[in-house]
DRENPA-3360 file (N, C-alpha, C; in nm, 2 decimals, always signed):
BEGIN
1 = MSFDRSSK = +3.08/+2.66/+1.90/+3.05/+2.49/+2.03/+3.00/+2.45/+1.91 ~ +3.14/+2.31/+1.97/+3.14/+2.15/+1.92/+3.07/+2.08/+1.99 ~ +3.01/+1.97/+1.94/+2.91/+1.90/+2.09/+3.06/+1.74/+2.02 ~ +3.05/+1.65/+2.20/+3.15/+1.58/+2.17/+3.08/+1.49/+2.30 ~ +3.16/+1.40/+2.27/+3.06/+1.28/+2.37/+3.07/+1.30/+2.52 ~ +3.19/+1.43/+2.54/+3.17/+1.47/+2.74/+3.04/+1.58/+2.73 ~ +2.97/+1.62/+2.63/+2.87/+1.70/+2.67/+2.73/+1.62/+2.72 ~ +2.71/+1.72/+2.77/+2.55/+1.66/+2.88/+2.47/+1.78/+2.77;
9 = IAFLGMGL = +2.41/+1.64/+2.73/+2.27/+1.67/+2.72/+2.16/+1.61/+2.76 ~ +2.00/+1.75/+2.73/+1.89/+1.67/+2.80/+1.78/+1.61/+2.66 ~ +1.74/+1.52/+2.70/+1.63/+1.48/+2.58/+1.49/+1.47/+2.63 ~ +1.41/+1.55/+2.63/+1.26/+1.60/+2.64/+1.20/+1.55/+2.53 ~ +1.10/+1.40/+2.56/+1.05/+1.38/+2.47/+1.08/+1.23/+2.47 ~ +0.94/+1.12/+2.54/+1.03/+0.98/+2.56/+0.84/+0.88/+2.45 ~ +0.87/+0.93/+2.29/+0.81/+0.89/+2.25/+0.80/+0.79/+2.19 ~ +0.76/+0.74/+2.09/+0.82/+0.64/+1.96/+0.94/+0.63/+1.97;
17 = MGSRMAAR = +0.93/+0.76/+1.83/+1.09/+0.85/+1.82/+1.22/+0.84/+1.91 ~ +1.11/+0.95/+1.97/+1.24/+1.03/+2.03/+1.35/+0.94/+2.16 ~ +1.26/+0.82/+2.22/+1.26/+0.71/+2.31/+1.42/+0.60/+2.23 ~ +1.36/+0.56/+2.16/+1.44/+0.51/+2.06/+1.57/+0.57/+2.00 ~ +1.58/+0.70/+1.98/+1.66/+0.81/+1.93/+1.77/+0.84/+2.06 ~ +1.69/+0.87/+2.17/+1.77/+0.90/+2.29/+1.85/+0.77/+2.35 ~ +1.81/+0.64/+2.31/+1.89/+0.51/+2.40/+2.02/+0.49/+2.32 ~ +1.99/+0.53/+2.14/+2.12/+0.54/+2.04/+2.26/+0.64/+2.11;
25 = LIQAGFDV = +2.19/+0.74/+2.11/+2.29/+0.80/+2.20/+2.38/+0.79/+2.34 ~ +2.23/+0.69/+2.45/+2.29/+0.60/+2.54/+2.43/+0.50/+2.53 ~ +2.38/+0.44/+2.39/+2.46/+0.35/+2.38/+2.57/+0.40/+2.33 ~ +2.66/+0.53/+2.30/+2.71/+0.58/+2.21/+2.81/+0.67/+2.31 ~ +2.77/+0.62/+2.44/+2.84/+0.70/+2.55/+2.78/+0.84/+2.59 ~ +2.71/+0.89/+2.50/+2.68/+1.06/+2.58/+2.64/+1.01/+2.69 ~ +2.64/+1.17/+2.77/+2.61/+1.17/+2.90/+2.44/+1.27/+2.86 ~ +2.33/+1.15/+2.91/+2.22/+1.19/+2.85/+2.15/+1.18/+2.93;
33 = AVWNRTAS = +2.04/+1.33/+2.95/+1.90/+1.29/+3.06/+1.79/+1.30/+3.03 ~ +1.76/+1.22/+3.06/+1.57/+1.20/+2.97/+1.49/+1.27/+3.08 ~ +1.38/+1.36/+3.00/+1.21/+1.41/+3.06/+1.12/+1.38/+2.99 ~ +1.00/+1.31/+3.04/+0.90/+1.27/+2.95/+0.81/+1.38/+3.06 ~ +0.62/+1.41/+3.04/+0.61/+1.42/+3.08/+0.51/+1.28/+3.15 ~ +0.50/+1.21/+3.09/+0.49/+1.09/+3.15/+0.64/+1.01/+3.25 ~ +0.65/+1.01/+3.34/+0.76/+0.96/+3.41/+0.79/+0.88/+3.34 ~ +0.70/+0.77/+3.40/+0.74/+0.64/+3.32/+0.78/+0.59/+3.19;
41 = ACDELIDM = +0.79/+0.65/+3.20/+0.84/+0.64/+2.96/+0.97/+0.68/+3.00 ~ +1.07/+0.70/+3.07/+1.22/+0.73/+3.09/+1.26/+0.59/+3.18 ~ +1.16/+0.49/+3.23/+1.23/+0.41/+3.35/+1.33/+0.31/+3.21 ~ +1.32/+0.28/+3.13/+1.42/+0.20/+3.07/+1.51/+0.24/+3.03 ~ +1.50/+0.42/+2.99/+1.61/+0.41/+2.99/+1.76/+0.52/+3.01 ~ +1.67/+0.50/+3.19/+1.76/+0.53/+3.35/+1.82/+0.41/+3.37 ~ +1.75/+0.30/+3.32/+1.77/+0.17/+3.29/+1.91/+0.12/+3.24 ~ +1.90/+0.19/+3.11/+2.05/+0.20/+3.02/+2.15/+0.32/+3.09;
49 = GAAQLALK = +2.13/+0.37/+3.13/+2.22/+0.42/+3.22/+2.23/+0.61/+3.19 ~ +2.11/+0.66/+3.17/+2.07/+0.80/+3.11/+2.01/+0.83/+3.27 ~ +2.01/+0.98/+3.27/+1.99/+1.08/+3.39/+1.84/+1.10/+3.39 ~ +1.79/+1.14/+3.52/+1.67/+1.15/+3.55/+1.64/+1.30/+3.50 ~ +1.59/+1.37/+3.45/+1.61/+1.52/+3.39/+1.46/+1.60/+3.49 ~ +1.59/+1.69/+3.55/+1.45/+1.82/+3.63/+1.49/+1.92/+3.58 ~ +1.36/+1.96/+3.51/+1.34/+2.09/+3.45/+1.39/+2.20/+3.50 ~ +1.42/+2.19/+3.59/+1.49/+2.34/+3.70/+1.58/+2.30/+3.64;
57 = DIGAYPLI = +1.66/+2.20/+3.58/+1.84/+2.17/+3.62/+1.88/+2.21/+3.48 ~ +1.78/+2.23/+3.33/+1.79/+2.22/+3.19/+1.91/+2.31/+3.18 ~ +1.92/+2.41/+3.24/+2.03/+2.57/+3.22/+2.16/+2.46/+3.26 ~ +2.22/+2.34/+3.29/+2.33/+2.26/+3.29/+2.36/+2.21/+3.17 ~ +2.25/+2.19/+3.08/+2.33/+2.12/+2.95/+2.31/+2.22/+2.85 ~ +2.42/+2.20/+2.77/+2.46/+2.28/+2.64/+2.33/+2.25/+2.51 ~ +2.30/+2.14/+2.56/+2.24/+2.09/+2.39/+2.12/+2.09/+2.46 ~ +1.99/+2.05/+2.42/+1.84/+2.03/+2.50/+1.80/+1.98/+2.31;
65 = LTCLADDA = +1.75/+1.84/+2.36/+1.70/+1.75/+2.22/+1.62/+1.72/+2.30 ~ +1.45/+1.84/+2.18/+1.34/+1.75/+2.18/+1.27/+1.66/+2.05 ~ +1.19/+1.60/+2.14/+1.08/+1.51/+2.00/+0.98/+1.51/+2.02 ~ +0.91/+1.65/+2.02/+0.70/+1.63/+2.11/+0.59/+1.54/+2.03 ~ +0.55/+1.56/+2.03/+0.39/+1.44/+1.99/+0.34/+1.64/+1.84 ~ +0.35/+1.75/+1.90/+0.29/+1.81/+1.84/+0.29/+2.00/+1.87 ~ +0.21/+2.03/+1.78/+0.25/+2.21/+1.82/+0.21/+2.21/+1.95 ~ +0.10/+2.14/+2.03/+0.06/+2.21/+2.15/+0.23/+2.14/+2.26;
73 = AAASVYAL = +0.22/+2.03/+2.22/+0.34/+1.94/+2.33/+0.44/+2.07/+2.33 ~ +0.47/+2.11/+2.20/+0.57/+2.14/+2.15/+0.57/+2.31/+2.30 ~ +0.48/+2.37/+2.20/+0.46/+2.50/+2.27/+0.49/+2.50/+2.41 ~ +0.38/+2.40/+2.49/+0.34/+2.39/+2.67/+0.48/+2.33/+2.69 ~ +0.59/+2.22/+2.61/+0.68/+2.21/+2.72/+0.81/+2.30/+2.67 ~ +0.80/+2.39/+2.56/+0.93/+2.52/+2.57/+0.87/+2.63/+2.70 ~ +0.72/+2.62/+2.70/+0.71/+2.77/+2.82/+0.71/+2.67/+2.94 ~ +0.78/+2.56/+2.92/+0.80/+2.44/+3.14/+0.92/+2.51/+3.12;
81 = IEPFLKAE = +1.05/+2.49/+3.02/+1.18/+2.54/+3.02/+1.22/+2.64/+3.00 ~ +1.17/+2.74/+2.97/+1.19/+2.89/+2.93/+1.24/+2.96/+3.06 ~ +1.16/+3.03/+3.12/+1.26/+3.07/+3.27/+1.38/+2.98/+3.29 ~ +1.47/+2.79/+3.24/+1.57/+2.81/+3.32/+1.68/+2.76/+3.22 ~ +1.60/+2.86/+3.11/+1.74/+2.76/+2.97/+1.87/+2.97/+3.02 ~ +2.00/+2.91/+2.97/+2.11/+3.03/+2.93/+2.15/+3.02/+2.78 ~ +2.18/+3.14/+2.81/+2.27/+3.23/+2.69/+2.35/+3.09/+2.67 ~ +2.37/+3.13/+2.49/+2.42/+3.00/+2.42/+2.39/+2.83/+2.42;
89 = QVIVDFSS = +2.29/+2.83/+2.48/+2.26/+2.69/+2.47/+2.19/+2.66/+2.31 ~ +2.13/+2.53/+2.28/+2.14/+2.52/+2.19/+2.02/+2.38/+2.17 ~ +1.86/+2.44/+2.08/+1.79/+2.32/+2.09/+1.77/+2.32/+1.99 ~ +1.72/+2.16/+1.95/+1.78/+2.05/+1.82/+1.59/+1.99/+1.89 ~ +1.50/+2.05/+1.76/+1.40/+2.04/+1.78/+1.35/+1.95/+1.64 ~ +1.34/+1.78/+1.72/+1.36/+1.65/+1.61/+1.19/+1.63/+1.57 ~ +1.12/+1.77/+1.67/+0.95/+1.72/+1.62/+0.89/+1.72/+1.48 ~ +0.78/+1.68/+1.47/+0.73/+1.74/+1.33/+0.67/+1.86/+1.36;
97 = LSVSLTLQ = +0.65/+1.97/+1.34/+0.54/+2.07/+1.38/+0.54/+2.16/+1.29 ~ +0.46/+2.28/+1.28/+0.41/+2.35/+1.17/+0.54/+2.45/+1.16 ~ +0.56/+2.52/+1.05/+0.65/+2.64/+1.02/+0.62/+2.78/+1.08 ~ +0.51/+2.78/+1.14/+0.46/+2.89/+1.21/+0.49/+2.91/+1.33 ~ +0.49/+2.78/+1.43/+0.49/+2.79/+1.53/+0.67/+2.75/+1.58 ~ +0.70/+2.67/+1.46/+0.88/+2.66/+1.49/+0.92/+2.84/+1.50 ~ +0.92/+2.89/+1.43/+0.95/+3.02/+1.38/+0.88/+3.13/+1.52 ~ +0.82/+3.09/+1.57/+0.76/+3.15/+1.72/+0.84/+3.09/+1.79;
105 = LAEQAKQK = +0.87/+2.97/+1.83/+0.97/+2.92/+1.92/+1.15/+2.92/+1.90 ~ +1.17/+3.01/+1.77/+1.28/+3.04/+1.73/+1.29/+3.17/+1.78 ~ +1.20/+3.24/+1.78/+1.20/+3.41/+1.77/+1.27/+3.39/+1.94 ~ +1.11/+3.34/+2.02/+1.12/+3.32/+2.19/+1.24/+3.27/+2.23 ~ +1.34/+3.17/+2.18/+1.44/+3.15/+2.22/+1.59/+3.22/+2.21 ~ +1.51/+3.31/+2.09/+1.64/+3.39/+2.00/+1.68/+3.53/+2.14 ~ +1.56/+3.56/+2.18/+1.54/+3.69/+2.28/+1.61/+3.61/+2.41 ~ +1.64/+3.47/+2.44/+1.68/+3.43/+2.54/+1.89/+3.39/+2.50;
113 = KVIWIDAP = +1.93/+3.40/+2.38/+2.04/+3.44/+2.31/+2.03/+3.21/+2.30 ~ +1.92/+3.17/+2.31/+1.92/+3.04/+2.32/+1.90/+2.98/+2.15 ~ +1.96/+2.94/+2.12/+2.03/+2.90/+1.89/+1.92/+2.79/+1.94 ~ +1.83/+2.82/+1.84/+1.71/+2.71/+1.77/+1.76/+2.60/+1.67 ~ +1.71/+2.52/+1.67/+1.75/+2.41/+1.55/+1.59/+2.32/+1.47 ~ +1.59/+2.34/+1.37/+1.44/+2.24/+1.34/+1.56/+2.17/+1.25 ~ +1.47/+2.01/+1.26/+1.57/+1.92/+1.25/+1.50/+1.81/+1.28 ~ +1.32/+1.79/+1.19/+1.26/+1.73/+1.17/+1.32/+1.55/+1.10;
121 = VSGGTAGA = +1.28/+1.42/+1.17/+1.31/+1.29/+1.10/+1.26/+1.26/+1.04 ~ +1.31/+1.17/+0.92/+1.19/+1.05/+0.82/+1.28/+0.96/+0.84 ~ +1.18/+0.86/+0.84/+1.24/+0.66/+0.89/+1.20/+0.62/+1.00 ~ +1.11/+0.70/+1.06/+1.00/+0.54/+1.12/+1.11/+0.49/+1.24 ~ +1.01/+0.41/+1.30/+1.07/+0.38/+1.44/+1.20/+0.26/+1.37 ~ +1.16/+0.22/+1.27/+1.28/+0.16/+1.24/+1.43/+0.23/+1.23 ~ +1.38/+0.34/+1.12/+1.55/+0.43/+1.10/+1.60/+0.45/+1.28 ~ +1.53/+0.47/+1.36/+1.56/+0.58/+1.47/+1.61/+0.43/+1.56;
129 = EQGTLVIF = +1.64/+0.36/+1.55/+1.65/+0.21/+1.61/+1.79/+0.24/+1.53 ~ +1.82/+0.22/+1.44/+1.91/+0.18/+1.33/+2.02/+0.25/+1.31 ~ +1.94/+0.39/+1.37/+2.04/+0.50/+1.34/+2.10/+0.55/+1.16 ~ +1.93/+0.50/+1.08/+1.97/+0.51/+0.98/+1.82/+0.61/+0.96 ~ +1.80/+0.73/+0.98/+1.73/+0.82/+0.97/+1.80/+0.94/+0.88 ~ +1.74/+1.01/+0.80/+1.74/+1.15/+0.76/+1.67/+1.23/+0.84 ~ +1.77/+1.35/+0.79/+1.75/+1.50/+0.88/+1.74/+1.58/+0.82 ~ +1.59/+1.72/+0.82/+1.62/+1.80/+0.72/+1.65/+1.87/+0.83;
137 = AGGHAQTI = +1.77/+2.01/+0.81/+1.79/+2.07/+0.96/+1.76/+2.21/+0.89 ~ +1.65/+2.33/+0.97/+1.69/+2.45/+0.92/+1.75/+2.53/+1.06 ~ +1.80/+2.66/+0.96/+1.84/+2.70/+1.09/+2.03/+2.75/+1.06 ~ +2.09/+2.79/+1.15/+2.25/+2.83/+1.16/+2.32/+2.76/+1.16 ~ +2.37/+2.77/+0.99/+2.49/+2.73/+0.92/+2.59/+2.60/+1.02 ~ +2.71/+2.70/+1.06/+2.76/+2.69/+1.16/+2.71/+2.57/+1.31 ~ +2.62/+2.57/+1.34/+2.57/+2.53/+1.46/+2.54/+2.37/+1.40 ~ +2.47/+2.37/+1.33/+2.39/+2.24/+1.23/+2.53/+2.13/+1.16;
145 = QDLTLIYN = +2.70/+2.22/+1.17/+2.77/+2.13/+1.09/+2.81/+2.06/+1.24 ~ +2.87/+2.18/+1.39/+2.83/+2.15/+1.52/+2.83/+2.01/+1.56 ~ +2.72/+1.98/+1.55/+2.63/+1.89/+1.54/+2.66/+1.77/+1.50 ~ +2.76/+1.72/+1.42/+2.79/+1.63/+1.33/+2.77/+1.49/+1.41 ~ +2.85/+1.52/+1.45/+2.85/+1.41/+1.61/+2.75/+1.34/+1.64 ~ +2.69/+1.44/+1.69/+2.52/+1.41/+1.72/+2.46/+1.37/+1.62 ~ +2.45/+1.40/+1.48/+2.32/+1.37/+1.41/+2.44/+1.24/+1.36 ~ +2.48/+1.15/+1.35/+2.65/+1.04/+1.26/+2.56/+0.95/+1.35;
153 = VLSQRVTR = +2.55/+0.97/+1.53/+2.46/+0.85/+1.59/+2.28/+0.81/+1.55 ~ +2.29/+0.95/+1.51/+2.12/+0.90/+1.47/+2.07/+0.91/+1.31 ~ +2.18/+0.91/+1.22/+2.11/+0.96/+1.17/+2.26/+0.90/+0.97 ~ +2.12/+0.86/+0.85/+2.26/+0.87/+0.77/+2.34/+0.96/+0.67 ~ +2.21/+1.07/+0.71/+2.21/+1.18/+0.62/+2.11/+1.32/+0.69 ~ +2.23/+1.43/+0.70/+2.14/+1.55/+0.77/+2.19/+1.64/+0.60 ~ +2.05/+1.73/+0.57/+2.04/+1.84/+0.51/+2.02/+1.96/+0.54 ~ +2.09/+2.00/+0.55/+2.04/+2.18/+0.59/+2.05/+2.25/+0.46;
161 = MGGTGTGQ = +1.85/+2.26/+0.53/+1.79/+2.30/+0.43/+1.78/+2.46/+0.37 ~ +1.82/+2.56/+0.54/+1.81/+2.67/+0.46/+1.80/+2.75/+0.58 ~ +1.74/+2.88/+0.63/+1.69/+2.93/+0.78/+1.64/+2.85/+0.81 ~ +1.56/+2.92/+0.95/+1.49/+2.86/+1.07/+1.35/+2.84/+0.98 ~ +1.28/+2.67/+1.06/+1.18/+2.65/+0.94/+1.18/+2.56/+0.82 ~ +1.25/+2.60/+0.76/+1.28/+2.51/+0.61/+1.27/+2.38/+0.66 ~ +1.34/+2.35/+0.76/+1.38/+2.22/+0.80/+1.21/+2.19/+0.78 ~ +1.16/+2.22/+0.86/+1.01/+2.15/+0.92/+0.92/+2.22/+0.76;
169 = ATKICNQL = +0.93/+2.24/+0.67/+0.87/+2.29/+0.59/+0.91/+2.14/+0.52 ~ +1.02/+2.17/+0.49/+1.06/+2.02/+0.47/+0.97/+1.86/+0.46 ~ +1.01/+1.84/+0.56/+0.93/+1.73/+0.64/+0.83/+1.75/+0.60 ~ +0.70/+1.85/+0.62/+0.61/+1.85/+0.60/+0.57/+1.85/+0.46 ~ +0.66/+1.85/+0.37/+0.67/+1.80/+0.16/+0.67/+1.64/+0.22 ~ +0.76/+1.58/+0.31/+0.75/+1.45/+0.31/+0.66/+1.39/+0.35 ~ +0.61/+1.46/+0.41/+0.47/+1.34/+0.53/+0.38/+1.40/+0.41 ~ +0.35/+1.51/+0.33/+0.24/+1.53/+0.25/+0.24/+1.38/+0.15;
177 = IVAANSAL = +0.36/+1.36/+0.11/+0.38/+1.22/+0.02/+0.35/+1.12/+0.08 ~ +0.43/+1.10/+0.18/+0.41/+0.94/+0.26/+0.19/+0.95/+0.32 ~ +0.17/+1.04/+0.36/+0.00/+1.04/+0.36/-0.10/+1.04/+0.27 ~ -0.07/+1.12/+0.19/-0.13/+1.06/+0.11/-0.11/+0.91/+0.00 ~ +0.05/+0.88/+0.00/+0.00/+0.73/-0.03/+0.05/+0.68/+0.05 ~ +0.00/+0.66/+0.15/-0.05/+0.58/+0.23/-0.20/+0.52/+0.22 ~ -0.26/+0.64/+0.17/-0.45/+0.59/+0.15/-0.47/+0.55/+0.02 ~ -0.40/+0.58/-0.08/-0.33/+0.50/-0.18/-0.35/+0.38/-0.21;
185 = IAEAVALA = -0.22/+0.38/-0.10/-0.17/+0.25/-0.08/-0.29/+0.07/+0.01 ~ -0.37/+0.16/+0.06/-0.48/+0.11/+0.10/-0.58/+0.09/-0.01 ~ -0.61/+0.16/-0.08/-0.68/+0.16/-0.17/-0.67/+0.05/-0.28 ~ -0.54/+0.03/-0.29/-0.50/+0.02/-0.43/-0.50/-0.22/-0.40 ~ -0.48/-0.19/-0.20/-0.48/-0.33/-0.16/-0.60/-0.37/-0.17 ~ -0.73/-0.34/-0.13/-0.89/-0.31/-0.14/-0.92/-0.38/-0.26 ~ -0.89/-0.29/-0.39/-0.89/-0.33/-0.51/-0.82/-0.43/-0.55 ~ -0.72/-0.45/-0.51/-0.68/-0.61/-0.53/-0.73/-0.71/-0.54;
193 = GQAGVDTA = -0.77/-0.73/-0.35/-0.83/-0.81/-0.30/-1.01/-0.85/-0.39 ~ -1.07/-0.79/-0.42/-1.17/-0.74/-0.46/-1.14/-0.86/-0.61 ~ -1.01/-0.82/-0.61/-1.01/-0.86/-0.82/-0.98/-0.99/-0.80 ~ -0.94/-1.01/-0.69/-0.89/-1.21/-0.68/-0.74/-1.18/-0.70 ~ -0.68/-1.08/-0.70/-0.57/-1.14/-0.64/-0.49/-1.12/-0.54 ~ -0.41/-1.20/-0.51/-0.35/-1.23/-0.38/-0.23/-1.18/-0.26 ~ -0.32/-1.06/-0.24/-0.20/-0.91/-0.22/-0.15/-0.93/-0.18 ~ -0.05/-1.04/-0.05/+0.04/-1.09/+0.03/+0.17/-1.08/-0.08;
201 = LLAPALAG = +0.16/-1.13/-0.25/+0.20/-1.15/-0.31/+0.28/-0.96/-0.39 ~ +0.14/-0.85/-0.30/+0.17/-0.70/-0.43/+0.33/-0.65/-0.37 ~ +0.37/-0.65/-0.26/+0.50/-0.61/-0.21/+0.60/-0.63/-0.32 ~ +0.64/-0.78/-0.29/+0.71/-0.82/-0.40/+0.70/-0.82/-0.49 ~ +0.58/-0.83/-0.55/+0.57/-0.86/-0.73/+0.64/-0.70/-0.75 ~ +0.50/-0.57/-0.69/+0.63/-0.44/-0.76/+0.71/-0.39/-0.67 ~ +0.82/-0.47/-0.64/+0.90/-0.40/-0.55/+1.03/-0.38/-0.71 ~ +1.06/-0.25/-0.73/+1.15/-0.20/-0.81/+1.12/-0.13/-0.90;
209 = GFADSKPF = +0.95/-0.15/-0.89/+0.89/-0.06/-1.03/+0.87/+0.10/-0.97 ~ +0.82/+0.13/-1.06/+0.80/+0.30/-1.02/+0.66/+0.28/-0.94 ~ +0.57/+0.23/-0.82/+0.44/+0.21/-0.75/+0.52/+0.18/-0.66 ~ +0.69/+0.12/-0.61/+0.72/+0.12/-0.51/+0.77/+0.26/-0.41 ~ +0.80/+0.17/-0.35/+0.87/+0.28/-0.21/+0.86/+0.23/-0.12 ~ +0.92/+0.28/+0.01/+0.96/+0.24/+0.14/+0.80/+0.22/+0.24 ~ +0.71/+0.34/+0.20/+0.60/+0.34/+0.31/+0.51/+0.17/+0.23 ~ +0.52/+0.17/+0.07/+0.45/+0.04/+0.04/+0.47/-0.08/+0.08;
217 = QILAPRMA = +0.61/-0.09/+0.10/+0.72/-0.19/+0.12/+0.65/-0.25/+0.29 ~ +0.67/-0.11/+0.37/+0.60/-0.14/+0.51/+0.43/-0.19/+0.53 ~ +0.36/-0.07/+0.43/+0.22/-0.06/+0.51/+0.17/-0.14/+0.39 ~ +0.16/-0.26/+0.28/+0.10/-0.32/+0.17/+0.06/-0.40/+0.23 ~ +0.20/-0.53/+0.28/+0.18/-0.66/+0.40/+0.13/-0.68/+0.55 ~ +0.09/-0.56/+0.60/+0.04/-0.50/+0.69/-0.10/-0.54/+0.63 ~ -0.14/-0.40/+0.56/-0.32/-0.41/+0.52/-0.34/-0.54/+0.44 ~ -0.22/-0.59/+0.37/-0.26/-0.71/+0.29/-0.33/-0.84/+0.41;
225 = SHTFEPVQ = -0.24/-0.83/+0.52/-0.25/-0.96/+0.64/-0.35/-0.93/+0.73 ~ -0.36/-0.81/+0.74/-0.43/-0.74/+0.85/-0.32/-0.73/+0.97 ~ -0.21/-0.72/+1.00/-0.13/-0.69/+1.08/-0.12/-0.51/+1.13 ~ -0.15/-0.57/+1.32/-0.17/-0.36/+1.26/-0.04/-0.32/+1.44 ~ +0.00/-0.43/+1.46/+0.07/-0.44/+1.55/+0.22/-0.47/+1.51 ~ +0.27/-0.45/+1.58/+0.29/-0.32/+1.65/+0.28/-0.16/+1.60 ~ +0.25/-0.06/+1.69/+0.22/+0.05/+1.61/+0.34/+0.11/+1.54 ~ +0.38/+0.19/+1.46/+0.49/+0.23/+1.37/+0.46/+0.35/+1.37;
233 = WKVQTLAK = +0.34/+0.41/+1.27/+0.35/+0.54/+1.29/+0.18/+0.53/+1.31 ~ +0.15/+0.67/+1.38/+0.02/+0.67/+1.47/-0.07/+0.69/+1.31 ~ -0.19/+0.70/+1.30/-0.27/+0.74/+1.26/-0.28/+0.88/+1.28 ~ -0.32/+0.95/+1.36/-0.31/+1.12/+1.45/-0.19/+1.14/+1.40 ~ -0.03/+1.12/+1.40/+0.08/+1.22/+1.35/+0.07/+1.25/+1.26 ~ +0.00/+1.11/+1.18/+0.03/+1.18/+0.97/-0.14/+1.22/+0.97 ~ -0.18/+1.26/+1.03/-0.31/+1.30/+1.03/-0.31/+1.49/+1.07 ~ -0.17/+1.50/+1.18/-0.14/+1.58/+1.19/-0.05/+1.66/+1.12;
241 = DLNNAVQL = +0.02/+1.56/+1.10/+0.17/+1.62/+1.00/+0.10/+1.71/+0.82 ~ -0.04/+1.60/+0.76/-0.10/+1.63/+0.67/-0.17/+1.76/+0.70 ~ -0.22/+1.84/+0.78/-0.36/+1.94/+0.82/-0.22/+2.02/+0.86 ~ -0.05/+2.03/+0.88/+0.01/+2.10/+0.85/+0.11/+2.15/+0.75 ~ +0.05/+2.08/+0.62/+0.11/+2.08/+0.45/+0.00/+2.15/+0.43 ~ -0.18/+2.14/+0.48/-0.28/+2.18/+0.39/-0.24/+2.37/+0.46 ~ -0.27/+2.33/+0.62/-0.27/+2.51/+0.58/-0.07/+2.57/+0.59 ~ +0.01/+2.48/+0.54/+0.13/+2.57/+0.54/+0.11/+2.59/+0.42;
249 = AASHQLKI = +0.07/+2.52/+0.28/-0.03/+2.55/+0.16/-0.13/+2.68/+0.15 ~ -0.19/+2.71/+0.22/-0.32/+2.75/+0.25/-0.24/+2.92/+0.28 ~ -0.13/+2.94/+0.35/-0.10/+3.07/+0.40/+0.02/+3.16/+0.28 ~ -0.01/+3.04/+0.18/+0.09/+3.06/+0.05/+0.02/+3.06/-0.08 ~ -0.08/+3.06/-0.06/-0.22/+3.08/-0.08/-0.16/+2.97/-0.23 ~ -0.19/+2.81/-0.21/-0.14/+2.73/-0.35/-0.24/+2.61/-0.29 ~ -0.32/+2.57/-0.36/-0.41/+2.44/-0.37/-0.36/+2.32/-0.41 ~ -0.38/+2.22/-0.25/-0.34/+2.12/-0.30/-0.46/+1.99/-0.27;
257 = PVAELALR = -0.51/+2.00/-0.37/-0.69/+1.91/-0.35/-0.64/+1.76/-0.27 ~ -0.50/+1.71/-0.37/-0.53/+1.53/-0.34/-0.50/+1.57/-0.18 ~ -0.40/+1.55/-0.12/-0.36/+1.62/+0.02/-0.51/+1.68/+0.11 ~ -0.56/+1.72/+0.05/-0.72/+1.76/+0.08/-0.81/+1.67/+0.10 ~ -0.77/+1.60/+0.03/-0.83/+1.44/+0.06/-0.79/+1.34/+0.10 ~ -0.69/+1.34/+0.14/-0.63/+1.24/+0.18/-0.66/+1.26/+0.33 ~ -0.64/+1.42/+0.37/-0.65/+1.47/+0.53/-0.76/+1.41/+0.54 ~ -0.83/+1.44/+0.46/-1.00/+1.41/+0.59/-1.02/+1.30/+0.57;
265 = QLQNHQAN = -0.95/+1.16/+0.47/-0.99/+1.06/+0.47/-0.97/+0.96/+0.62 ~ -0.81/+1.08/+0.66/-0.72/+0.99/+0.79/-0.82/+1.05/+0.91 ~ -0.84/+1.21/+0.85/-0.94/+1.24/+0.99/-1.03/+1.25/+1.01 ~ -1.16/+1.09/+0.90/-1.27/+1.05/+0.97/-1.18/+0.96/+0.98 ~ -1.09/+0.85/+0.98/-1.05/+0.75/+1.00/-0.99/+0.79/+1.13 ~ -0.95/+0.87/+1.22/-0.92/+0.94/+1.34/-1.05/+0.92/+1.43 ~ -1.15/+0.97/+1.35/-1.26/+1.01/+1.42/-1.35/+0.88/+1.47 ~ -1.30/+0.84/+1.45/-1.41/+0.63/+1.40/-1.33/+0.54/+1.52;
273 = GFAEKDLS = -1.20/+0.59/+1.54/-1.15/+0.51/+1.71/-0.98/+0.51/+1.65 ~ -0.97/+0.53/+1.57/-0.83/+0.49/+1.52/-0.70/+0.59/+1.50 ~ -0.73/+0.71/+1.61/-0.65/+0.74/+1.67/-0.52/+0.75/+1.68 ~ -0.51/+0.63/+1.74/-0.38/+0.56/+1.85/-0.34/+0.48/+1.75 ~ -0.39/+0.40/+1.61/-0.37/+0.31/+1.64/-0.24/+0.29/+1.45 ~ -0.22/+0.20/+1.43/-0.10/+0.23/+1.31/-0.19/+0.26/+1.17 ~ -0.08/+0.35/+1.09/-0.16/+0.39/+0.96/-0.20/+0.25/+0.89 ~ -0.12/+0.16/+0.86/-0.21/+0.04/+0.84/-0.38/-0.02/+0.82;
281 = TVIQHVEQ = -0.42/+0.06/+0.93/-0.54/+0.05/+0.97/-0.66/+0.16/+0.88 ~ -0.55/+0.21/+0.79/-0.68/+0.26/+0.71/-0.70/+0.17/+0.63 ~ -0.66/+0.06/+0.55/-0.73/-0.10/+0.48/-0.87/-0.09/+0.57 ~ -0.92/-0.08/+0.71/-1.04/-0.08/+0.70/-1.12/+0.02/+0.70 ~ -1.07/+0.12/+0.72/-1.16/+0.25/+0.70/-1.18/+0.22/+0.51 ~ -1.14/+0.17/+0.45/-1.17/+0.14/+0.27/-1.26/+0.06/+0.34 ~ -1.21/-0.03/+0.29/-1.29/-0.16/+0.31/-1.41/-0.16/+0.37 ~ -1.47/-0.06/+0.52/-1.59/-0.01/+0.58/-1.73/+0.05/+0.43;
289 = RES = -1.55/+0.11/+0.36/-1.66/+0.21/+0.27/-1.74/+0.10/+0.11 ~ -1.65/-0.01/+0.12/-1.70/-0.08/-0.02/-1.78/-0.17/+0.07 ~ -1.84/-0.17/+0.13/-1.92/-0.28/+0.21/-2.05/-0.19/+0.30;
% end
C-alpha cells in the first residue's frame, strides 16, 4: 500500500516532537486527524486544519502515526485503540521505546493483521520543525518504502535498520551517546569555568574539532549562560532512553559502565526536581556537586 496526500492519517501524541511533526504534515497538505490524552494540546493543530480524532473512529485511517512519551504511554494508548483497529492498517511509531515493548506491541498488532513499523527519530525539536530529522526504521521493508512521501516531509534521511525492533535498538544506541555526552559536556563547561575560561567561547572554539557535535553546539552555550528555556530535551526523556540502553545491554549480558554512570547522574538530577527541565540544566547538578 502506497501513501499519498489523499491518505487519511491519524496522529496520536502531541508532545514536543509529535506536535511539530503533525504540523509539517498538515502544512504539506496531508489529511491529518490528531489526538492527545490532554485534548487542549491539539488546539493549535486543529486551528491549522487538522481534524479532532475520536479513537473509536481510528479504523477509518489507513495510516496511524504515534509519538508518545515512554513505554507506559505507548502501551496504554495501544490498548485504547486496539479494539478499533482494522486489517491492513499501518502503525508507524515515532516514539522512543524499549525493544521488548516494541516487539510485544508489534506482535499484538500482527494478530489484528496490522503492520507495525518502529521509526524513532533523532534531531530534536528543531529537526521536527524543519523536517530534517533522521529516522531509524525497523520492520517490513516494502511498507517502509511505501511511506517515503510521509518520511520526506519529516526527515532528511530514513534508514531501514532491519526487522522489527531494530529501529528502536538503533535509537537507543543514539541516545546512549547523546545522554552520556551531555553529562560530559556539563562537566567540561563547569571545569572550564573553574579554570578561568570564558565558557561562552567554548562552542565556537571547539567547532569542527574532535570534541564537536550537535549536542555540544546546542548544550554548551546554554550551559555557559544558564539559559534553560525553552525546553528542547527533557531530563526525564534522556534518563528514560539511557535506562532503555542499560536494560537492553543487560538482556544481552553486555556491560556498559559509562552509560550506567551517566544514567545515575541523570536520575539523581531528575529526582532533585528537574524531570521536566531542559537537559542543559545538568550543569547545575555538576555545579552543586562542586560546592
